[in-house]
SEBALO-234903 format. One record per residue (C-alpha): residue number from 1; residue in three letters; y, z, x. Coordinates in Angstrom, 3 decimals. Each point is the difference from the previous one (the first is absolute). Example, Ala and Ser with C-alpha at 12.3 -4.5 7.8 and 13.67 -1.06 7.14 Angstrom:
REM residues 2
NODE     n   res          Y          Z          X
NODE     1   ALA     -4.500      7.800     12.300
NODE     2   SER      3.440     -0.660      1.370
***
This chain:
REM residues 329
NODE     n   res          Y          Z          X
NODE     1   MET    -10.908    -11.338      2.413
NODE     2   GLY     -3.502      0.821     -1.063
NODE     3   LEU     -2.189      2.200     -2.115
NODE     4   LEU     -3.217      1.926      0.146
NODE     5   VAL     -2.844     -1.452     -2.087
NODE     6   ASP     -3.232      2.005     -0.192
NODE     7   GLY      0.797      1.709      3.281
NODE     8   VAL      0.711     -3.245      1.840
NODE     9   TRP      3.506     -0.990      1.113
NODE    10   LYS      1.147     -3.374     -1.312
NODE    11   ASP      2.979     -1.686      1.612
NODE    12   GLN      1.591     -1.336     -3.170
NODE    13   TRP      3.574     -0.835     -0.945
NODE    14   TYR      1.398      0.829     -3.401
NODE    15   ASP     -1.329     -2.361     -2.648
NODE    16   THR      2.968     -1.566     -1.773
NODE    17   LYS     -1.877     -2.875     -1.651
NODE    18   SER     -0.720      1.883     -3.217
NODE    19   SER      3.580      1.295     -0.257
NODE    20   GLY      1.827     -3.316      0.265
NODE    21   GLY      1.145      0.718      3.537
NODE    22   ASP      1.284      3.527     -0.721
NODE    23   PHE     -0.806      2.852      2.354
NODE    24   VAL     -1.597      2.779     -2.061
NODE    25   ARG     -0.419      3.362      1.720
NODE    26   ALA     -3.191      1.892     -0.805
NODE    27   ASP      0.263      3.594     -1.176
NODE    28   ALA     -0.984      2.818      2.340
NODE    29   VAL     -3.502      1.374     -0.584
NODE    30   PHE      0.098      3.652      1.119
NODE    31   ARG      2.312      1.866     -2.366
NODE    32   ASN     -0.700      3.725      0.276
NODE    33   TRP      2.765      2.556      0.541
NODE    34   VAL      0.719      2.897      2.286
NODE    35   THR      1.708      2.821     -1.908
NODE    36   PRO      1.152      3.467      1.118
NODE    37   ASP     -2.900      1.779     -1.704
NODE    38   GLY     -2.550     -2.820     -0.205
NODE    39   SER      0.587     -0.584     -3.708
NODE    40   MET      0.154     -3.402     -1.615
NODE    41   GLY      2.776     -2.401      0.922
NODE    42   PRO      2.230     -1.975     -2.389
NODE    43   SER     -2.635     -2.700     -0.486
NODE    44   GLY     -2.637      2.520     -1.040
NODE    45   GLU     -1.793     -0.118      3.350
NODE    46   GLY      0.135      2.564      2.732
NODE    47   GLY     -1.874      2.989      1.265
NODE    48   PHE      1.389     -0.325      3.552
NODE    49   ARG      1.821      3.148      1.088
NODE    50   ALA      2.937     -0.243      2.403
NODE    51   GLU     -0.863      1.708      3.281
NODE    52   PRO      1.503     -0.300      3.487
NODE    53   GLY     -2.116     -2.051      2.383
NODE    54   ARG     -2.347     -1.272     -2.699
NODE    55   TYR      1.453     -3.470     -0.581
NODE    56   HIS      0.451     -3.003      2.274
NODE    57   LEU      2.082     -3.138     -0.501
NODE    58   TYR     -1.075     -3.438      1.147
NODE    59   VAL      3.061     -2.249      0.255
NODE    60   SER      1.508     -3.102      1.547
NODE    61   LEU      3.511      0.117      1.429
NODE    62   ALA      0.359     -3.619     -1.108
NODE    63   CYS     -0.892      0.516     -3.657
NODE    64   PRO      2.850      0.915     -2.392
NODE    65   TRP     -2.371      1.819     -2.356
NODE    66   ALA     -1.358      2.202      2.798
NODE    67   HIS      3.532      0.439      1.363
NODE    68   ARG      0.944      1.864     -3.190
NODE    69   THR     -2.579      2.686      0.757
NODE    70   LEU      1.204      0.422      3.585
NODE    71   ILE      3.567      0.527     -1.201
NODE    72   PHE     -1.074      2.655     -2.511
NODE    73   ARG     -2.224      1.682      2.601
NODE    74   LYS      2.978      0.107      2.361
NODE    75   LEU      2.712      1.100     -2.449
NODE    76   LYS     -2.194      2.576     -1.717
NODE    77   ARG     -0.883      1.420      3.437
NODE    78   LEU     -3.717     -0.477     -0.434
NODE    79   GLU     -0.827     -1.417      3.412
NODE    80   SER     -1.833      3.160      1.075
NODE    81   ILE     -1.721      0.230     -3.391
NODE    82   ILE     -1.315     -3.564     -0.422
NODE    83   SER     -1.324     -1.890      3.034
NODE    84   VAL      0.206     -3.765      0.386
NODE    85   SER     -1.729     -3.012      1.545
NODE    86   ILE      1.925     -3.249      0.488
NODE    87   VAL     -1.752     -3.372     -0.001
NODE    88   ASP      0.937     -2.918      2.228
NODE    89   PRO      2.662     -2.320     -1.455
NODE    90   PHE     -2.203     -3.091      0.345
NODE    91   MET     -2.326     -0.600     -2.920
NODE    92   GLY     -2.812     -2.267      1.176
NODE    93   GLU     -3.305     -1.215     -1.332
NODE    94   ASN     -1.216      3.573     -0.596
NODE    95   GLY      3.161      1.245     -1.688
NODE    96   TRP      1.956      3.027      1.174
NODE    97   ALA     -1.305      1.252      3.353
NODE    98   PHE      0.625      3.038      2.188
NODE    99   ALA      0.637     -2.108      3.095
NODE   100   ALA      1.270     -3.435      0.946
NODE   101   PRO     -2.571     -2.817      0.232
NODE   102   ASP     -0.387      0.668      3.739
NODE   103   GLY     -0.695      3.673     -0.640
NODE   104   SER      3.381      1.239      1.195
NODE   105   LEU      2.422      2.187     -1.951
NODE   106   SER      3.287     -1.512     -1.119
NODE   107   PRO      3.011      2.286      0.571
NODE   108   GLY      0.212      2.312     -3.005
NODE   109   SER     -3.610     -0.436     -1.135
NODE   110   THR     -2.878      2.461      0.407
NODE   111   ARG     -3.771      0.096     -0.031
NODE   112   ASP     -1.736      1.309     -3.107
NODE   113   GLU      0.682      3.702      0.540
NODE   114   LEU     -2.875      1.151     -2.231
NODE   115   PHE     -3.032     -2.192      0.582
NODE   116   GLY      0.837     -2.453      2.759
NODE   117   ALA     -0.478     -2.911     -2.401
NODE   118   ARG      0.856     -3.498      1.233
NODE   119   TYR      1.113     -1.369     -3.384
NODE   120   LEU      1.572      1.542     -3.076
NODE   121   TYR     -2.658     -1.451     -2.282
NODE   122   GLN     -2.453      2.375      1.676
NODE   123   ILE      2.032      2.893     -1.406
NODE   124   TYR     -0.312     -1.475     -3.492
NODE   125   VAL     -3.764     -0.280      0.446
NODE   126   ARG     -0.137      3.632      1.108
NODE   127   ALA      1.607      0.962     -3.298
NODE   128   ASN     -2.214     -2.294     -2.051
NODE   129   PRO     -2.886     -1.928      1.634
NODE   130   ARG     -0.001     -2.347     -3.002
NODE   131   PHE      3.740     -0.683      0.061
NODE   132   SER      1.065     -3.586     -0.643
NODE   133   GLY      3.606     -1.130     -0.024
NODE   134   ARG      3.101     -0.319      2.133
NODE   135   VAL      0.525      2.420      2.846
NODE   136   THR      3.629      1.106      0.067
NODE   137   VAL      2.330      2.618      1.436
NODE   138   PRO      1.053      2.710     -0.591
NODE   139   VAL     -3.139      2.087     -0.440
NODE   140   LEU      0.040      3.752     -0.634
NODE   141   TRP     -3.275      1.484      1.280
NODE   142   ASP     -1.436      3.424     -0.846
NODE   143   THR     -1.773      1.446      3.052
NODE   144   LYS     -1.679      2.738     -2.060
NODE   145   ARG     -1.707     -2.305     -2.501
NODE   146   ALA     -0.180     -2.919      2.448
NODE   147   THR      1.436     -2.517     -2.424
NODE   148   ILE      3.091     -2.011     -0.859
NODE   149   VAL      2.226      1.816     -2.455
NODE   150   ASN      2.426     -2.818     -0.692
NODE   151   ASN      1.101     -3.379      1.368
NODE   152   GLU      2.970     -0.632     -2.311
NODE   153   SER      3.250      0.618      1.876
NODE   154   SER      2.120      0.757     -3.077
NODE   155   GLU     -2.351      2.855     -0.888
NODE   156   ILE     -0.442      1.294      3.545
NODE   157   ILE      3.758      0.450      0.438
NODE   158   ARG      0.161      2.061     -3.191
NODE   159   MET     -2.753      2.237      1.344
NODE   160   LEU      1.895      0.389      3.273
NODE   161   ASN      3.163      0.711     -1.964
NODE   162   SER     -1.321      3.097     -1.735
NODE   163   ALA     -3.636      0.938      0.620
NODE   164   PHE      0.558      1.417      3.491
NODE   165   ASP      3.233      1.905     -0.632
NODE   166   ALA     -1.637      3.263      1.061
NODE   167   TRP      0.048     -1.334      3.581
NODE   168   GLY      2.587     -2.788      0.031
NODE   169   ASP      3.667     -0.091     -0.970
NODE   170   ALA      0.049      1.029     -3.651
NODE   171   SER      3.780     -0.481     -0.143
NODE   172   VAL     -0.461     -3.777      0.199
NODE   173   ASP     -0.971     -1.555     -3.328
NODE   174   PHE      0.059     -3.774     -0.312
NODE   175   TYR     -1.343     -0.011     -3.566
NODE   176   PRO      2.051      2.683     -1.802
NODE   177   GLN     -0.816      0.668     -3.615
NODE   178   ASP      3.463     -0.878     -1.308
NODE   179   LEU      0.009     -3.441      1.659
NODE   180   ARG     -3.579     -1.113     -0.566
NODE   181   GLY      0.793     -2.331     -2.865
NODE   182   GLU      2.701     -1.793      1.978
NODE   183   ILE     -2.133     -0.129      3.158
NODE   184   ASP     -2.882     -1.528     -1.944
NODE   185   ARG      2.330     -2.554     -1.565
NODE   186   ILE      1.347     -1.050      3.398
NODE   187   ASN     -3.514     -0.180      1.459
NODE   188   ALA     -0.956     -2.298     -2.869
NODE   189   LEU      2.730     -2.397      1.147
NODE   190   VAL     -0.543      0.328      3.732
NODE   191   TYR     -3.792     -0.104      0.284
NODE   192   PRO     -0.825     -3.348     -1.689
NODE   193   ASN      3.132     -1.843      1.016
NODE   194   VAL      0.811      1.347      3.482
NODE   195   ASN     -2.833      2.040      1.570
NODE   196   ASN     -2.688     -2.346     -1.257
NODE   197   GLY      2.460     -2.825     -0.630
NODE   198   VAL      0.268     -0.903      3.685
NODE   199   TYR     -3.790     -0.314      0.122
NODE   200   ARG      0.026     -2.117     -3.144
NODE   201   CYS      2.358     -2.358      1.834
NODE   202   GLY     -1.889      0.009      3.275
NODE   203   PHE     -3.515     -0.356     -1.365
NODE   204   ALA      0.789     -2.453     -2.827
NODE   205   THR     -1.955     -3.231      0.270
NODE   206   THR      1.892     -2.109     -2.520
NODE   207   GLN      3.679     -0.849     -0.193
NODE   208   SER      0.326      1.334     -3.531
NODE   209   ALA     -1.564      3.366      0.923
NODE   210   TYR      2.290      0.297      2.994
NODE   211   ASP      3.072     -0.956     -2.033
NODE   212   ARG     -0.729      2.658     -2.626
NODE   213   ALA     -0.463      2.696      2.594
NODE   214   PHE      3.056     -1.089      1.990
NODE   215   ASP      2.289      0.012     -3.025
NODE   216   SER     -1.256      3.418     -1.146
NODE   217   LEU      0.418      1.446      3.490
NODE   218   PHE      3.617     -0.992      0.418
NODE   219   ALA      0.932      0.848     -3.573
NODE   220   ALA     -1.305      3.512      0.691
NODE   221   LEU      1.814      0.249      3.352
NODE   222   ASP      3.217     -1.072     -1.714
NODE   223   GLU     -0.516      2.690     -2.624
NODE   224   LEU     -0.622      2.635      2.663
NODE   225   GLU      3.056     -1.131      1.963
NODE   226   ASN      2.156      0.436     -3.111
NODE   227   ARG     -1.547      3.373     -0.758
NODE   228   LEU      0.758      1.287      3.490
NODE   229   ALA      3.640     -0.943     -0.462
NODE   230   HIS      0.245      2.870     -2.495
NODE   231   THR     -2.495      2.592      1.214
NODE   232   ARG     -0.897      1.198      3.468
NODE   233   TYR     -3.754     -0.089     -0.610
NODE   234   LEU     -2.114     -1.828     -2.541
NODE   235   ALA     -0.696      2.783     -2.490
NODE   236   ALA      2.835      2.440      0.623
NODE   237   ALA      2.275      1.520      2.617
NODE   238   ARG     -3.091      1.217      1.874
NODE   239   MET     -2.866     -1.751      1.757
NODE   240   THR     -3.144     -0.384     -2.037
NODE   241   GLU     -3.368     -1.670      0.157
NODE   242   ALA      1.623     -3.194     -1.323
NODE   243   ASP      2.115     -0.332      3.142
NODE   244   TRP     -2.911      0.377      2.408
NODE   245   ARG     -2.160     -2.418     -1.969
NODE   246   LEU      2.737     -2.630      0.333
NODE   247   PHE      0.828      0.886      3.615
NODE   248   THR     -3.327     -1.084      1.465
NODE   249   THR      0.499     -3.519     -1.373
NODE   250   LEU      3.679     -0.243      0.957
NODE   251   VAL     -0.601      1.055      3.604
NODE   252   ARG     -2.531     -2.852      0.424
NODE   253   PHE      1.942     -2.607     -1.930
NODE   254   ASP      2.198     -1.721      2.572
NODE   255   SER     -2.611      0.165      2.788
NODE   256   VAL     -2.989     -1.193     -2.009
NODE   257   TYR      0.402     -0.824     -3.668
NODE   258   TYR      3.096     -2.187      0.342
NODE   259   GLY     -1.755     -2.501      2.260
NODE   260   HIS     -3.747      0.608     -0.054
NODE   261   PHE     -0.201      0.443     -3.781
NODE   262   LYS      2.732     -2.585     -0.763
NODE   263   CYS      2.268      2.574     -1.686
NODE   264   ASN      3.000     -1.796      1.440
NODE   265   LEU      2.744     -0.145     -2.598
NODE   266   ARG      1.794      2.953      1.595
NODE   267   ARG     -0.764      2.627      2.624
NODE   268   ILE      0.455      3.691     -0.706
NODE   269   ILE      2.826     -0.037      2.531
NODE   270   ASP      1.792     -2.419     -2.357
NODE   271   TYR      0.111      2.629     -2.764
NODE   272   PRO      2.810      2.474      0.834
NODE   273   ASN     -1.359      2.881     -2.063
NODE   274   LEU     -3.698     -0.473      0.743
NODE   275   TRP      0.681     -0.416      3.721
NODE   276   ASN      2.064      3.193      0.218
NODE   277   TYR     -2.524      1.855     -2.162
NODE   278   LEU     -2.852     -1.188      2.220
NODE   279   ARG      1.769      1.276      3.108
NODE   280   GLU      0.660      3.361     -1.633
NODE   281   LEU     -3.657      0.468     -0.865
NODE   282   TYR     -1.119     -1.119      3.450
NODE   283   GLN      2.323      2.582      1.553
NODE   284   VAL     -1.446      2.937     -1.953
NODE   285   PRO     -1.398      2.275      2.751
NODE   286   GLY     -3.626     -0.869      0.684
NODE   287   VAL     -0.134     -3.298     -1.881
NODE   288   ALA      0.709     -2.287      2.976
NODE   289   GLU     -3.087      1.487      1.692
NODE   290   THR     -2.147     -1.487     -2.780
NODE   291   VAL      1.376     -3.554      0.450
NODE   292   ASN     -1.742     -2.211      2.565
NODE   293   LEU      1.372     -3.535     -0.209
NODE   294   GLU     -2.210     -1.258      2.818
NODE   295   GLN     -3.116      0.945     -1.939
NODE   296   ILE      1.509     -1.300     -3.227
NODE   297   LYS      0.720     -3.439      1.447
NODE   298   ARG     -3.308     -0.227      1.840
NODE   299   HIS     -1.978      0.794     -3.130
NODE   300   TYR      1.616     -2.551     -2.273
NODE   301   TYR      0.532     -2.905      2.389
NODE   302   ALA     -3.278      0.370      1.910
NODE   303   SER     -2.339      1.022     -2.838
NODE   304   HIS      0.980     -2.448     -2.754
NODE   305   VAL     -1.479     -3.112      1.536
NODE   306   THR      0.193     -1.987     -3.251
NODE   307   ILE      3.777      0.478      0.042
NODE   308   ASN      0.620     -0.070      3.760
NODE   309   PRO     -2.911     -1.860      1.647
NODE   310   THR      1.561      0.141      3.487
NODE   311   ARG      0.159      3.815     -0.191
NODE   312   ILE      3.222     -0.097      1.995
NODE   313   VAL      1.964      3.214     -0.529
NODE   314   PRO      3.782     -0.579      0.019
NODE   315   LYS      2.109      2.036      2.406
NODE   316   GLY      2.889      0.488     -2.443
NODE   317   PRO      1.987      0.741     -1.974
NODE   318   ALA      2.272      2.590      1.577
NODE   319   ILE      0.643      2.675     -2.635
NODE   320   ASP      1.904      3.219      0.602
NODE   321   PHE     -1.166      2.553     -2.561
NODE   322   THR      1.932      2.673      1.888
NODE   323   ALA      3.443     -1.545     -0.612
NODE   324   PRO      2.286      2.286     -2.037
NODE   325   HIS     -0.284     -0.359     -3.755
NODE   326   ASP      2.635      0.563     -2.670
NODE   327   ARG     -2.061      1.862     -2.583
NODE   328   SER      2.331      2.908     -0.741
NODE   329   PRO     -1.332      3.526     -0.494
***
């Protein structure tokens, strides 16, 4: 981990001393919106008009937050509308990079398709030469104004869901008006306790901080398991944003979070409903193409040297996401 301070990259781990050992995630900094006509977004910021070929995504295949945007780009059929660059899974002393330390490309990664940058922080500096803060993925870049529009995944997926419907698949709506209240309520459970909860376990530096995060994580997973016993998807009988926000954590859980982040009370495969639900989502046409477990494992086990100082990447576990599921139509 690291951050940019006055234009200089600092290799710095999260500071948990002032939080009593708790991992506290910093808020995203760039929060503008792309809208169909360039009007203001829901947060009162905007002015970025949706246009084909104008926007570019910077992502990591390893990162669950960036993974959300790739799923929406795929399912909304926006791949010809919004281009993408994919960083290397290994995060070294200069943060996210567009090549492995030896300069080679890892399978699935790309060079910076716009500027040929070596490191992602150079993209942040292009947007704001005085930027200071953490350099994260995903990043939505505007090629017309040469700046970052947004680096908050939860907002980017809502832009992808509706702003580009003139060119994508307008029949797919993962944030329908009639379900927004329920989707938001589910997100309020899933984000702090599951999506970010696994990080709160893995990056905790005191036993009490870890215990709190661990207990909240598995209480939430138990609640979701019970919910899925009565409904096919989290918010309704149809897939919504809430399902895809949970999916990117579930698909990494048994391979990474269970062991590497010490989230080891139960695996997802031990939850009958969650495990079948996970397989159903994975088997949605196009979704499997966005999942790269090799990059996922390499990023976590090789990059987090404070957690795994040997940087040995485990070869297992064997998980068959393609096995038939029993989620009835």
